[in-house]
LUMLO-561410 format. One record per residue (C-alpha): x, y, z; residue number from 1. Coordinates in pm, whole numbers. Example, Ala and Ser with C-alpha at 12.3 -4.5 7.8 and 13.67 -1.06 7.14 Angstrom:
<site X="1230" Y="-450" Z="780" num="1"/>
<site X="1367" Y="-106" Z="714" num="2"/>
This chain:
<site X="-5848" Y="2692" Z="-1148" num="1"/>
<site X="-5630" Y="2855" Z="-880" num="2"/>
<site X="-5269" Y="2731" Z="-865" num="3"/>
<site X="-5316" Y="2587" Z="-512" num="4"/>
<site X="-5615" Y="2378" Z="-617" num="5"/>
<site X="-5422" Y="2243" Z="-920" num="6"/>
<site X="-5134" Y="2142" Z="-695" num="7"/>
<site X="-5374" Y="1970" Z="-455" num="8"/>
<site X="-5535" Y="1779" Z="-742" num="9"/>
<site X="-5195" Y="1663" Z="-871" num="10"/>
<site X="-5100" Y="1535" Z="-524" num="11"/>
<site X="-5428" Y="1353" Z="-488" num="12"/>
<site X="-5390" Y="1183" Z="-827" num="13"/>
<site X="-5021" Y="1092" Z="-813" num="14"/>
<site X="-4946" Y="1095" Z="-444" num="15"/>
<site X="-5231" Y="876" Z="-323" num="16"/>
<site X="-5092" Y="550" Z="-472" num="17"/>
<site X="-4755" Y="626" Z="-318" num="18"/>
<site X="-4915" Y="688" Z="17" num="19"/>
<site X="-5116" Y="366" Z="12" num="20"/>
<site X="-4810" Y="169" Z="-95" num="21"/>
<site X="-4615" Y="303" Z="200" num="22"/>
<site X="-4894" Y="191" Z="429" num="23"/>
<site X="-4882" Y="-168" Z="303" num="24"/>
<site X="-4504" Y="-213" Z="279" num="25"/>
<site X="-4389" Y="-499" Z="503" num="26"/>
<site X="-4181" Y="-381" Z="796" num="27"/>
<site X="-3966" Y="-575" Z="1038" num="28"/>
<site X="-4166" Y="-645" Z="1354" num="29"/>
<site X="-4267" Y="-900" Z="1615" num="30"/>
<site X="-4636" Y="-936" Z="1704" num="31"/>
<site X="-4806" Y="-1119" Z="1993" num="32"/>
<site X="-5150" Y="-1265" Z="2052" num="33"/>
<site X="-5336" Y="-1501" Z="2284" num="34"/>
<site X="-5440" Y="-1717" Z="1987" num="35"/>
<site X="-5250" Y="-1872" Z="1695" num="36"/>
<site X="-5195" Y="-1623" Z="1414" num="37"/>
<site X="-5340" Y="-1872" Z="1167" num="38"/>
<site X="-5682" Y="-1771" Z="1310" num="39"/>
<site X="-5621" Y="-1400" Z="1231" num="40"/>
<site X="-5643" Y="-1282" Z="1591" num="41"/>
<site X="-5603" Y="-927" Z="1716" num="42"/>
<site X="-5249" Y="-857" Z="1833" num="43"/>
<site X="-5178" Y="-758" Z="2192" num="44"/>
<site X="-4876" Y="-697" Z="2413" num="45"/>
<site X="-5011" Y="-743" Z="2769" num="46"/>
<site X="-5055" Y="-1090" Z="2915" num="47"/>
<site X="-5119" Y="-1248" Z="3252" num="48"/>
<site X="-4872" Y="-1513" Z="3366" num="49"/>
<site X="-5000" Y="-1866" Z="3293" num="50"/>
<site X="-5189" Y="-1747" Z="2984" num="51"/>
<site X="-5141" Y="-1868" Z="2627" num="52"/>
<site X="-4902" Y="-1665" Z="2411" num="53"/>
<site X="-4828" Y="-1681" Z="2040" num="54"/>
<site X="-4604" Y="-1467" Z="1823" num="55"/>
<site X="-4543" Y="-1381" Z="1460" num="56"/>
<site X="-4210" Y="-1258" Z="1325" num="57"/>
<site X="-4238" Y="-1043" Z="1014" num="58"/>
<site X="-3934" Y="-950" Z="808" num="59"/>
<site X="-3907" Y="-705" Z="520" num="60"/>
<site X="-3734" Y="-949" Z="286" num="61"/>
<site X="-3704" Y="-1318" Z="374" num="62"/>
<site X="-3599" Y="-1530" Z="671" num="63"/>
<site X="-3287" Y="-1627" Z="475" num="64"/>
<site X="-3141" Y="-1287" Z="570" num="65"/>
<site X="-3155" Y="-1389" Z="937" num="66"/>
<site X="-3099" Y="-1765" Z="920" num="67"/>
<site X="-2769" Y="-1935" Z="992" num="68"/>
<site X="-2668" Y="-2284" Z="885" num="69"/>
<site X="-2678" Y="-2557" Z="1147" num="70"/>
<site X="-2326" Y="-2652" Z="1246" num="71"/>
<site X="-2209" Y="-2996" Z="1359" num="72"/>
<site X="-2375" Y="-2956" Z="1698" num="73"/>
<site X="-2706" Y="-2844" Z="1550" num="74"/>
<site X="-2709" Y="-3127" Z="1296" num="75"/>
<site X="-2628" Y="-3369" Z="1578" num="76"/>
<site X="-2936" Y="-3249" Z="1767" num="77"/>
<site X="-3154" Y="-3300" Z="1462" num="78"/>
<site X="-3008" Y="-3644" Z="1394" num="79"/>
<site X="-3067" Y="-3757" Z="1753" num="80"/>
<site X="-3439" Y="-3695" Z="1707" num="81"/>
<site X="-3449" Y="-3880" Z="1374" num="82"/>
<site X="-3512" Y="-3559" Z="1177" num="83"/>
<site X="-3202" Y="-3567" Z="958" num="84"/>
<site X="-3271" Y="-3375" Z="637" num="85"/>
<site X="-3575" Y="-3188" Z="770" num="86"/>
<site X="-3395" Y="-2894" Z="933" num="87"/>
<site X="-3093" Y="-2717" Z="783" num="88"/>
<site X="-3091" Y="-2367" Z="939" num="89"/>
<site X="-3208" Y="-2178" Z="1244" num="90"/>
<site X="-3296" Y="-1825" Z="1347" num="91"/>
<site X="-3212" Y="-1691" Z="1690" num="92"/>
<site X="-3445" Y="-1474" Z="1895" num="93"/>
<site X="-3299" Y="-1283" Z="2187" num="94"/>
<site X="-3506" Y="-1204" Z="2497" num="95"/>
<site X="-3420" Y="-893" Z="2697" num="96"/>
<site X="-3562" Y="-819" Z="3041" num="97"/>
<site X="-3649" Y="-450" Z="3013" num="98"/>
<site X="-3708" Y="-402" Z="3388" num="99"/>
<site X="-3360" Y="-488" Z="3504" num="100"/>
<site X="-3166" Y="-475" Z="3179" num="101"/>
<site X="-3006" Y="-805" Z="3273" num="102"/>
<site X="-2931" Y="-1060" Z="3006" num="103"/>
<site X="-2781" Y="-1337" Z="3220" num="104"/>
<site X="-3093" Y="-1550" Z="3245" num="105"/>
<site X="-3023" Y="-1883" Z="3077" num="106"/>
<site X="-3100" Y="-1889" Z="2797" num="107"/>
<site X="-3138" Y="-1536" Z="2658" num="108"/>
<site X="-3117" Y="-1666" Z="2302" num="109"/>
<site X="-3375" Y="-1903" Z="2163" num="110"/>
<site X="-3286" Y="-2114" Z="1859" num="111"/>
<site X="-3574" Y="-2198" Z="1625" num="112"/>
<site X="-3494" Y="-2463" Z="1366" num="113"/>
<site X="-3597" Y="-2405" Z="1003" num="114"/>
<site X="-3635" Y="-2622" Z="697" num="115"/>
<site X="-3504" Y="-2518" Z="356" num="116"/>
<site X="-3857" Y="-2421" Z="247" num="117"/>
<site X="-3894" Y="-2180" Z="541" num="118"/>
<site X="-3608" Y="-1961" Z="420" num="119"/>
<site X="-3806" Y="-1798" Z="138" num="120"/>
<site X="-4087" Y="-1688" Z="371" num="121"/>
<site X="-4117" Y="-1339" Z="518" num="122"/>
<site X="-4293" Y="-1443" Z="837" num="123"/>
<site X="-4266" Y="-1709" Z="1103" num="124"/>
<site X="-4533" Y="-1807" Z="1356" num="125"/>
<site X="-4403" Y="-1911" Z="1698" num="126"/>
<site X="-4571" Y="-2099" Z="1983" num="127"/>
<site X="-4438" Y="-1919" Z="2291" num="128"/>
<site X="-4677" Y="-2068" Z="2548" num="129"/>
<site X="-4938" Y="-2265" Z="2350" num="130"/>
<site X="-5255" Y="-2414" Z="2492" num="131"/>
<site X="-5235" Y="-2745" Z="2307" num="132"/>
<site X="-5006" Y="-2980" Z="2121" num="133"/>
<site X="-4965" Y="-2904" Z="1752" num="134"/>
<site X="-4693" Y="-2962" Z="1495" num="135"/>
<site X="-4543" Y="-2617" Z="1520" num="136"/>
<site X="-4194" Y="-2498" Z="1613" num="137"/>
<site X="-3906" Y="-2737" Z="1669" num="138"/>
<site X="-3688" Y="-2644" Z="1966" num="139"/>
<site X="-3404" Y="-2867" Z="2079" num="140"/>
<site X="-3418" Y="-2917" Z="2456" num="141"/>
<site X="-3647" Y="-2767" Z="2720" num="142"/>
<site X="-3391" Y="-2502" Z="2817" num="143"/>
<site X="-3396" Y="-2342" Z="2473" num="144"/>
<site X="-3758" Y="-2229" Z="2478" num="145"/>
<site X="-3956" Y="-1915" Z="2547" num="146"/>
<site X="-4162" Y="-2059" Z="2831" num="147"/>
<site X="-3842" Y="-2142" Z="3016" num="148"/>
<site X="-3761" Y="-1770" Z="3019" num="149"/>
<site X="-4107" Y="-1652" Z="3117" num="150"/>
<site X="-4191" Y="-1921" Z="3372" num="151"/>
<site X="-3846" Y="-2035" Z="3484" num="152"/>
<site X="-3810" Y="-2115" Z="3852" num="153"/>
<site X="-3456" Y="-1980" Z="3846" num="154"/>
<site X="-3569" Y="-1617" Z="3836" num="155"/>
<site X="-3918" Y="-1658" Z="3975" num="156"/>
<site X="-3853" Y="-1447" Z="4284" num="157"/>
<site X="-3755" Y="-1152" Z="4065" num="158"/>
<site X="-4082" Y="-1180" Z="3869" num="159"/>
<site X="-4345" Y="-1280" Z="4125" num="160"/>
<site X="-4559" Y="-986" Z="4230" num="161"/>
<site X="-4435" Y="-766" Z="3946" num="162"/>
<site X="-4521" Y="-663" Z="3591" num="163"/>
<site X="-4224" Y="-743" Z="3369" num="164"/>
<site X="-4151" Y="-597" Z="3027" num="165"/>
<site X="-3959" Y="-805" Z="2776" num="166"/>
<site X="-3822" Y="-726" Z="2434" num="167"/>
<site X="-3788" Y="-997" Z="2170" num="168"/>
<site X="-3537" Y="-933" Z="1890" num="169"/>
<site X="-3471" Y="-1145" Z="1583" num="170"/>
<site X="-3091" Y="-1141" Z="1565" num="171"/>
<site X="-2908" Y="-1099" Z="1238" num="172"/>
<site X="-2567" Y="-1252" Z="1165" num="173"/>
<site X="-2291" Y="-1237" Z="910" num="174"/>
<site X="-2067" Y="-1528" Z="821" num="175"/>
<site X="-1703" Y="-1493" Z="919" num="176"/>
<site X="-1423" Y="-1556" Z="673" num="177"/>
<site X="-1230" Y="-1759" Z="931" num="178"/>
<site X="-1360" Y="-1969" Z="1219" num="179"/>
<site X="-1225" Y="-2097" Z="1549" num="180"/>
<site X="-1335" Y="-2435" Z="1683" num="181"/>
<site X="-1399" Y="-2463" Z="2057" num="182"/>
<site X="-1339" Y="-2783" Z="2252" num="183"/>
<site X="-1659" Y="-2720" Z="2445" num="184"/>
<site X="-1859" Y="-2462" Z="2250" num="185"/>
<site X="-2141" Y="-2283" Z="2427" num="186"/>
<site X="-2492" Y="-2285" Z="2288" num="187"/>
<site X="-2530" Y="-2085" Z="1967" num="188"/>
<site X="-2154" Y="-2019" Z="1932" num="189"/>
<site X="-2165" Y="-2211" Z="1601" num="190"/>
<site X="-1786" Y="-2248" Z="1625" num="191"/>
<site X="-1749" Y="-1873" Z="1564" num="192"/>
<site X="-1874" Y="-1918" Z="1208" num="193"/>
<site X="-2108" Y="-1621" Z="1249" num="194"/>
<site X="-2095" Y="-1281" Z="1416" num="195"/>
<site X="-2404" Y="-1095" Z="1533" num="196"/>
<site X="-2488" Y="-771" Z="1356" num="197"/>
<site X="-2616" Y="-495" Z="1583" num="198"/>
<site X="-2882" Y="-382" Z="1342" num="199"/>
<site X="-3131" Y="-127" Z="1477" num="200"/>
<site X="-3384" Y="-224" Z="1211" num="201"/>
<site X="-3391" Y="-590" Z="1320" num="202"/>
<site X="-3744" Y="-722" Z="1384" num="203"/>
<site X="-3838" Y="-666" Z="1748" num="204"/>
<site X="-4142" Y="-638" Z="1969" num="205"/>
<site X="-4234" Y="-578" Z="2331" num="206"/>
<site X="-4441" Y="-801" Z="2555" num="207"/>
<site X="-4555" Y="-736" Z="2912" num="208"/>
<site X="-4632" Y="-1022" Z="3149" num="209"/>
<site X="-4822" Y="-958" Z="3472" num="210"/>
<site X="-4693" Y="-1172" Z="3760" num="211"/>
<site X="-4882" Y="-985" Z="4035" num="212"/>
<site X="-5107" Y="-1285" Z="4104" num="213"/>
<site X="-4832" Y="-1545" Z="4059" num="214"/>
<site X="-4676" Y="-1767" Z="4322" num="215"/>
<site X="-4398" Y="-2024" Z="4323" num="216"/>
<site X="-4660" Y="-2293" Z="4281" num="217"/>
<site X="-4832" Y="-2131" Z="3982" num="218"/>
<site X="-4495" Y="-2067" Z="3817" num="219"/>
<site X="-4397" Y="-2429" Z="3866" num="220"/>
<site X="-4731" Y="-2550" Z="3726" num="221"/>
<site X="-4698" Y="-2322" Z="3423" num="222"/>
<site X="-4349" Y="-2449" Z="3356" num="223"/>
<site X="-4447" Y="-2817" Z="3390" num="224"/>
<site X="-4753" Y="-2771" Z="3169" num="225"/>
<site X="-4550" Y="-2609" Z="2891" num="226"/>
<site X="-4270" Y="-2865" Z="2924" num="227"/>
<site X="-4524" Y="-3145" Z="2870" num="228"/>
<site X="-4664" Y="-2967" Z="2562" num="229"/>
<site X="-4310" Y="-2919" Z="2428" num="230"/>
<site X="-4225" Y="-3289" Z="2466" num="231"/>
<site X="-4551" Y="-3396" Z="2302" num="232"/>
<site X="-4501" Y="-3144" Z="2020" num="233"/>
<site X="-4152" Y="-3273" Z="1949" num="234"/>
<site X="-4282" Y="-3630" Z="1942" num="235"/>
<site X="-4561" Y="-3526" Z="1702" num="236"/>
<site X="-4310" Y="-3356" Z="1468" num="237"/>
<site X="-4088" Y="-3664" Z="1474" num="238"/>
<site X="-4375" Y="-3904" Z="1404" num="239"/>
<site X="-4512" Y="-3687" Z="1124" num="240"/>
<site X="-4169" Y="-3677" Z="961" num="241"/>
<site X="-4134" Y="-4055" Z="989" num="242"/>
<site X="-4473" Y="-4100" Z="824" num="243"/>
<site X="-4380" Y="-3858" Z="544" num="244"/>
<site X="-4060" Y="-4053" Z="479" num="245"/>
<site X="-4245" Y="-4385" Z="482" num="246"/>
<site X="-4502" Y="-4258" Z="232" num="247"/>
<site X="-4247" Y="-4137" Z="-21" num="248"/>
<site X="-4209" Y="-4337" Z="-344" num="249"/>
<site X="-3970" Y="-4628" Z="-302" num="250"/>
<site X="-3728" Y="-4493" Z="-567" num="251"/>
<site X="-3695" Y="-4161" Z="-384" num="252"/>
<site X="-3649" Y="-4336" Z="-53" num="253"/>
<site X="-3372" Y="-4557" Z="-186" num="254"/>
<site X="-3174" Y="-4246" Z="-281" num="255"/>
<site X="-3198" Y="-4080" Z="57" num="256"/>
<site X="-3196" Y="-4362" Z="312" num="257"/>
<site X="-2863" Y="-4532" Z="378" num="258"/>
<site X="-2816" Y="-4904" Z="417" num="259"/>
<site X="-2727" Y="-4873" Z="786" num="260"/>
<site X="-2954" Y="-5093" Z="991" num="261"/>
<site X="-2976" Y="-5327" Z="1286" num="262"/>
<site X="-3173" Y="-5651" Z="1306" num="263"/>
<site X="-3268" Y="-5873" Z="1601" num="264"/>
<site X="-3359" Y="-6238" Z="1644" num="265"/>
<site X="-3436" Y="-6487" Z="1920" num="266"/>
<site X="-3160" Y="-6723" Z="1804" num="267"/>
<site X="-2806" Y="-6670" Z="1671" num="268"/>
<site X="-2813" Y="-6553" Z="1309" num="269"/>
<site X="-2795" Y="-6799" Z="1021" num="270"/>
<site X="-2913" Y="-6790" Z="660" num="271"/>
<site X="-3289" Y="-6795" Z="734" num="272"/>
<site X="-3315" Y="-6667" Z="1090" num="273"/>
<site X="-3658" Y="-6506" Z="1148" num="274"/>
<site X="-3633" Y="-6147" Z="1261" num="275"/>
<site X="-3832" Y="-5972" Z="1532" num="276"/>
<site X="-3835" Y="-5633" Z="1703" num="277"/>
<site X="-4017" Y="-5696" Z="2032" num="278"/>
<site X="-3888" Y="-5922" Z="2309" num="279"/>
<site X="-3996" Y="-6016" Z="2659" num="280"/>
<site X="-3731" Y="-5915" Z="2911" num="281"/>
<site X="-3530" Y="-6225" Z="2997" num="282"/>
<site X="-3574" Y="-6395" Z="2661" num="283"/>
<site X="-3269" Y="-6451" Z="2437" num="284"/>
<site X="-3182" Y="-6172" Z="2193" num="285"/>
<site X="-2917" Y="-6162" Z="1922" num="286"/>
<site X="-2823" Y="-5876" Z="1688" num="287"/>
<site X="-2675" Y="-5806" Z="1348" num="288"/>
<site X="-2572" Y="-5471" Z="1199" num="289"/>
<site X="-2528" Y="-5393" Z="831" num="290"/>
<site X="-2346" Y="-5069" Z="750" num="291"/>
<site X="-2288" Y="-4875" Z="430" num="292"/>
<site X="-1919" Y="-4842" Z="518" num="293"/>
<site X="-1667" Y="-5089" Z="664" num="294"/>
<site X="-1648" Y="-5118" Z="1043" num="295"/>
<site X="-1308" Y="-4945" Z="1041" num="296"/>
<site X="-1490" Y="-4620" Z="963" num="297"/>
<site X="-1677" Y="-4646" Z="1294" num="298"/>
<site X="-1417" Y="-4815" Z="1512" num="299"/>
<site X="-1179" Y="-4679" Z="1774" num="300"/>
<site X="-846" Y="-4818" Z="1892" num="301"/>
<site X="-842" Y="-5007" Z="2220" num="302"/>
<site X="-624" Y="-4838" Z="2478" num="303"/>
<site X="-349" Y="-4999" Z="2680" num="304"/>
<site X="-573" Y="-5012" Z="2987" num="305"/>
<site X="-845" Y="-5217" Z="2817" num="306"/>
<site X="-595" Y="-5448" Z="2650" num="307"/>
<site X="-415" Y="-5516" Z="2977" num="308"/>
<site X="-732" Y="-5540" Z="3184" num="309"/>
<site X="-876" Y="-5822" Z="2975" num="310"/>
<site X="-552" Y="-5963" Z="2836" num="311"/>
<site X="-670" Y="-5946" Z="2474" num="312"/>
<site X="-368" Y="-5777" Z="2309" num="313"/>
<site X="-321" Y="-6054" Z="2055" num="314"/>
<site X="-692" Y="-6098" Z="1975" num="315"/>
<site X="-879" Y="-5765" Z="1971" num="316"/>
<site X="-752" Y="-5433" Z="1839" num="317"/>
<site X="-1053" Y="-5199" Z="1811" num="318"/>
<site X="-1404" Y="-5144" Z="1936" num="319"/>
<site X="-1727" Y="-4980" Z="1824" num="320"/>
<site X="-1971" Y="-4785" Z="2039" num="321"/>
<site X="-2346" Y="-4835" Z="2037" num="322"/>
<site X="-2574" Y="-4590" Z="2213" num="323"/>
<site X="-2903" Y="-4707" Z="2359" num="324"/>
<site X="-3158" Y="-4431" Z="2403" num="325"/>
<site X="-3481" Y="-4536" Z="2578" num="326"/>
<site X="-3780" Y="-4350" Z="2436" num="327"/>
<site X="-3961" Y="-4323" Z="2767" num="328"/>
<site X="-4095" Y="-4071" Z="3018" num="329"/>
<site X="-3751" Y="-3990" Z="3158" num="330"/>
<site X="-3607" Y="-3718" Z="2928" num="331"/>
<site X="-3320" Y="-3644" Z="3168" num="332"/>
<site X="-3187" Y="-3999" Z="3144" num="333"/>
<site X="-2863" Y="-4014" Z="2950" num="334"/>
<site X="-2757" Y="-4252" Z="2677" num="335"/>
<site X="-2594" Y="-4581" Z="2771" num="336"/>
<site X="-2283" Y="-4665" Z="2567" num="337"/>
<site X="-2220" Y="-5026" Z="2467" num="338"/>
<site X="-1865" Y="-5120" Z="2363" num="339"/>
<site X="-1827" Y="-5416" Z="2126" num="340"/>
<site X="-1470" Y="-5539" Z="2073" num="341"/>
<site X="-1342" Y="-5609" Z="1720" num="342"/>
<site X="-1068" Y="-5831" Z="1584" num="343"/>
<site X="-836" Y="-5697" Z="1310" num="344"/>
<site X="-1014" Y="-5916" Z="1057" num="345"/>
<site X="-1350" Y="-5753" Z="1141" num="346"/>
<site X="-1246" Y="-5403" Z="1034" num="347"/>
<site X="-1289" Y="-5456" Z="659" num="348"/>
<site X="-1640" Y="-5601" Z="703" num="349"/>
<site X="-1957" Y="-5395" Z="692" num="350"/>
<site X="-2163" Y="-5646" Z="887" num="351"/>
<site X="-2118" Y="-5825" Z="1219" num="352"/>
<site X="-2328" Y="-6051" Z="1444" num="353"/>
<site X="-2330" Y="-6012" Z="1821" num="354"/>
<site X="-2507" Y="-6115" Z="2140" num="355"/>
<site X="-2758" Y="-5878" Z="2298" num="356"/>
<site X="-2904" Y="-6096" Z="2576" num="357"/>
<site X="-2771" Y="-6444" Z="2493" num="358"/>
<site X="-2843" Y="-6781" Z="2645" num="359"/>
<site X="-2564" Y="-6890" Z="2877" num="360"/>
<site X="-2430" Y="-7163" Z="2652" num="361"/>
<site X="-2463" Y="-6960" Z="2330" num="362"/>
<site X="-2272" Y="-6647" Z="2438" num="363"/>
<site X="-1969" Y="-6560" Z="2226" num="364"/>
<site X="-1940" Y="-6179" Z="2192" num="365"/>
<site X="-1672" Y="-5990" Z="2381" num="366"/>
<site X="-1801" Y="-5660" Z="2524" num="367"/>
<site X="-1631" Y="-5399" Z="2735" num="368"/>
<site X="-1982" Y="-5299" Z="2840" num="369"/>
<site X="-2268" Y="-5519" Z="2725" num="370"/>
<site X="-2629" Y="-5445" Z="2630" num="371"/>
<site X="-2755" Y="-5580" Z="2961" num="372"/>
<site X="-2620" Y="-5265" Z="3128" num="373"/>
<site X="-2915" Y="-5079" Z="2973" num="374"/>
<site X="-3172" Y="-5352" Z="2928" num="375"/>
<site X="-3141" Y="-5535" Z="3260" num="376"/>
<site X="-2943" Y="-5313" Z="3494" num="377"/>
<site X="-2953" Y="-4958" Z="3627" num="378"/>
<site X="-3135" Y="-4767" Z="3898" num="379"/>
<site X="-3407" Y="-4627" Z="3671" num="380"/>
<site X="-3553" Y="-4954" Z="3545" num="381"/>
<site X="-3842" Y="-4937" Z="3792" num="382"/>
<site X="-3988" Y="-4675" Z="3556" num="383"/>
<site X="-4019" Y="-4950" Z="3294" num="384"/>
<site X="-4209" Y="-5208" Z="3501" num="385"/>
<site X="-4547" Y="-5285" Z="3347" num="386"/>
<site X="-4456" Y="-5114" Z="3018" num="387"/>
<site X="-4314" Y="-5176" Z="2674" num="388"/>
<site X="-4013" Y="-4951" Z="2613" num="389"/>
<site X="-3870" Y="-4867" Z="2273" num="390"/>
<site X="-3490" Y="-4847" Z="2267" num="391"/>
<site X="-3339" Y="-4642" Z="1984" num="392"/>
<site X="-3003" Y="-4794" Z="1882" num="393"/>
<site X="-2728" Y="-4582" Z="1725" num="394"/>
<site X="-2364" Y="-4634" Z="1632" num="395"/>
<site X="-2133" Y="-4348" Z="1730" num="396"/>
<site X="-1830" Y="-4243" Z="1529" num="397"/>
<site X="-1532" Y="-4112" Z="1721" num="398"/>
<site X="-1511" Y="-3737" Z="1778" num="399"/>
<site X="-1271" Y="-3563" Z="1539" num="400"/>
<site X="-1126" Y="-3212" Z="1540" num="401"/>
<site X="-1309" Y="-3126" Z="1863" num="402"/>
<site X="-1646" Y="-3185" Z="1696" num="403"/>
<site X="-1907" Y="-3398" Z="1874" num="404"/>
<site X="-1956" Y="-3764" Z="1795" num="405"/>
<site X="-2156" Y="-3835" Z="1483" num="406"/>
<site X="-2431" Y="-4085" Z="1558" num="407"/>
<site X="-2608" Y="-4296" Z="1297" num="408"/>
<site X="-2945" Y="-4434" Z="1401" num="409"/>
<site X="-2964" Y="-4802" Z="1311" num="410"/>
<site X="-3308" Y="-4898" Z="1435" num="411"/>
<site X="-3514" Y="-4979" Z="1743" num="412"/>
<site X="-3561" Y="-5262" Z="1987" num="413"/>
<site X="-3882" Y="-5292" Z="2193" num="414"/>
<site X="-3844" Y="-5446" Z="2538" num="415"/>
<site X="-4153" Y="-5576" Z="2717" num="416"/>
<site X="-4126" Y="-5517" Z="3092" num="417"/>
<site X="-4493" Y="-5605" Z="3157" num="418"/>
<site X="-4408" Y="-5889" Z="3396" num="419"/>
<site X="-4089" Y="-5742" Z="3541" num="420"/>
<site X="-4020" Y="-5651" Z="3902" num="421"/>
<site X="-3715" Y="-5581" Z="4116" num="422"/>
<site X="-3644" Y="-5948" Z="4188" num="423"/>
<site X="-3668" Y="-6068" Z="3827" num="424"/>
<site X="-3454" Y="-5782" Z="3696" num="425"/>
<site X="-3196" Y="-5835" Z="3970" num="426"/>
<site X="-3173" Y="-6206" Z="3891" num="427"/>
<site X="-3145" Y="-6133" Z="3519" num="428"/>
<site X="-2873" Y="-5874" Z="3576" num="429"/>
<site X="-2673" Y="-6118" Z="3785" num="430"/>
<site X="-2701" Y="-6386" Z="3517" num="431"/>
<site X="-2593" Y="-6143" Z="3243" num="432"/>
<site X="-2293" Y="-6027" Z="3443" num="433"/>
<site X="-2190" Y="-6387" Z="3493" num="434"/>
<site X="-2214" Y="-6458" Z="3119" num="435"/>
<site X="-2010" Y="-6146" Z="3036" num="436"/>
<site X="-1748" Y="-6229" Z="3298" num="437"/>
<site X="-1714" Y="-6585" Z="3166" num="438"/>
<site X="-1648" Y="-6455" Z="2813" num="439"/>
<site X="-1388" Y="-6208" Z="2942" num="440"/>
<site X="-1217" Y="-6473" Z="3155" num="441"/>
<site X="-1157" Y="-6689" Z="2850" num="442"/>
<site X="-896" Y="-6443" Z="2730" num="443"/>
<site X="-747" Y="-6354" Z="3065" num="444"/>
<site X="-378" Y="-6434" Z="3081" num="445"/>
């Protein structure tokens, strides 16, 4: 056999496996499709605005190489949604506008939260602009999402009538040996715990979106549609997690769930007071909290202004802060903070009874700001008329070392506003203010 033919045969025998292996080796990349990747769709890079978009991140090793631990702010976000323990890390995807090269569109970095089990995977499917609600990616806040970048009204005039090229890059980070804490850290700063690595081999992909047939109205509709899907998806993830926790064996639950809780009743608490969760607005409500730590671990010192204002220097020394978060259709509405005053003898206790919406002659709790400020006052209550609204109640620990407050969810209270209107709420608010003022006047010097 001629020498050349022998060499060819050797290459075919020994080289072919090497060649096929090289073809199947996983490489870092970002793919796109108009359908979820779980359906094995064909990938594409060109899309019309207002269309559905899905993505798959593929990494050569595992997502752990790109994930960073959630810091205090990230854990706070998770805790606020009742998902404590589900998410521990996140990966950050950066979006670059290839047409202008600008990176000042807010946000340019999208944080995708991961569970511990996700870290060993080498791919991650992402809903960029999905067509339906499904328990997929968890994003915290509507600003930190892909659809906000692609359909945002802020930059709509620079996109409308054009074809825009974007690059998506999965950023890689290294952990710093020393960190600096910011008083007001920006998103994804993670208190300088991590530094981004400018790695050319990082997973990336290009996507082109055609805005030639778009208008301000279509952009706004696309944004609103995706925002609604995002909110419903987050709610689905939260409910699924709650159901998973509830279905765990009781022994396992007892190890992971703390004793912190809040209870409500229609009469002041005694040994056998029946508990309830739902109340008609205007009916009496009383509360009791039971904590796994003494109240002093949650309390804050009253300042000179509060002590002088109410003349309570010799009676009250501290206060605790409750946050009331209505789970309603108004995501922009902020939390209302309730301040309950404590006596020195209360600080060693881990339980305390208090008024929520007391009867006039049964009121006894001293508040700086009472529960009525959320339940029967405020300009947004018209959104509640004719509905039942769940109020998530948390206790907030004081901020320390420039970190955000740590909030512990205690439970929920359901308020029935089915028969409420402006007049009834106004009358109730006036009555509650009078009760609160009468309590405060008792201690006025």
